[in-house]
N, C-alpha and C positions, 0 to 999 in steps of 0.2 A: 415836733413843732409845738411851741408854746402858744397858749391862748393869751389874749390881751391882759387878762387879770394876772397871769403868771410873769409878765414882763416887769422888770424893775423900772424905776422912775425915768431913767435916761432912755431906756428902750421905748417906753411909752411915749416920751417926748418925740423921739425920732419917728415913731409910727404916725403921730399926729402931723408932724412936718411933712412926711411923705404923702399923707392924705391931702394936705392943703395944696402941695405942689401938683398932685395928680388932678385934683378938682380944678385948679387954675389952668393946667395944661390941656386937659381933655374935656373940660366943661361938664363934668359929672357932678351929681349931688353927693352930699355926705351919706345918704342912704345907699346910693349906688356903690360908694367906696366900701361901706360896711358889707354889702352884699358880696362884692368881689373878695373881700378879706375872709368872710365866712366860707365862701366856696373854696378859696385857696387852702384854708385850714382843713376842710373836709378832704380835698384832693391830696393833701400832704399825708394825712393819716391813711387814706386808701392806698397811696403809692407805697408806703411803708409796709402795709399788710400784703400787697402783691409782691414786693421785693423779698419779704420774709417767707413767702410761700403759703401764707395763711389763706390767701384768696388766689384762685386761678380761674382763668377764663376758658370756656369751650372754644371750638373753632368758630370763627365769624360766620354769620348767616344773614339772610335778608332782614330778619326781624331783629337780630342782635349783631350790628355791624362790628362791634368790638369783641364779640363773644359773650356768652352768658356767664356771669360770675358765679362761682361756687366756693363755698367755704371748705377748706381742707381740714380733715381731722388728723390728730396725732396718732402715729403708729406706736409700736412698743418701744421704739428707740427715741420717742419724743420728737419725731420729724413729721411735718405736715404733708403726708403722702396719700392718705386715704380720702377719696372723693366724698364729700359730705353733701349737705343740702344746698340747693340753689338759694342765693340771697339777692336782695334788691341791689341794683346797681347805683351805689351812692356817687360814684364818679360821674356817671352820665347825668344824674340829677344835679350835681354841683355845677357841671358845665352848662346845663340848661339855665340855672340861676345866673351864672356869670354872663352868659350870652344875652340874658334878658336886659342887662345894662346897655347893650349895644343898640337896642331898639330905638329908632329915631335918630341915631348918631352914625351916619354912613361913613364917616372918616375914622371910626374907631375899629380896632382889631384886637383880638385876644389870642395869645399863644399859650398853649398848655404844655408845659414841660413835665413829662410823667416820671422823671427821675426823682426819687425821694430826697436827694441831696440838693437842697436849695429851694428857691421859690417855685411854685407850681404854675401860677398865672402871671403873665406879663401883659400889660396894656400898651398898645401902640397907636400912633396916628398912621393911617394907611398911606398918606402922602409921603411921610418920612421913609416908610418901608419901601415904597416904590422908587424913591430917589436912590436907595441903596441896593437896588436889584430885585426887590419884591419878595425875597425869601425870609420870612419871619423866623424860621427855625435856625438860621445862622446869625441872626441879628438881635435875638431877644436880650442878650446880656449887654449889648451896647446901646440899643435904642429904647427898649421897653422899660416900663416902670413896674418893678416887682410889687405885688399887692401887699403882702404881709411880711414876708421873710425879713 
């Protein structure tokens, strides 16, 4: 996932246009849009690390609903198989930042797609989602607005 400064001029223009449409459609501020895009970028990098095996999670518990994240160390074959130290959960922190945008906006919803291929965060209107059956996981690509990708 590229950061904004790595985008070419046309890609930057499309990002600005997507931000304007999202602000008009969802009633969020420019700062909220930036917050969502930053969170999406963090989640994208995190999903790549999990997919590559660099980060793995322990079994879920009461304190760690997603499982406690651990960095995996390389073995002699250069594969990340040796359990290393526990690390801070950047994915959970990014989702907390993204969900902070929803405060005071009861009709907004966020869907997090944890597959590293494509956008990580999609923004929805709850009313649209309910009109199509209410399951955001099957509607994110048709109804939602991708934040950064």
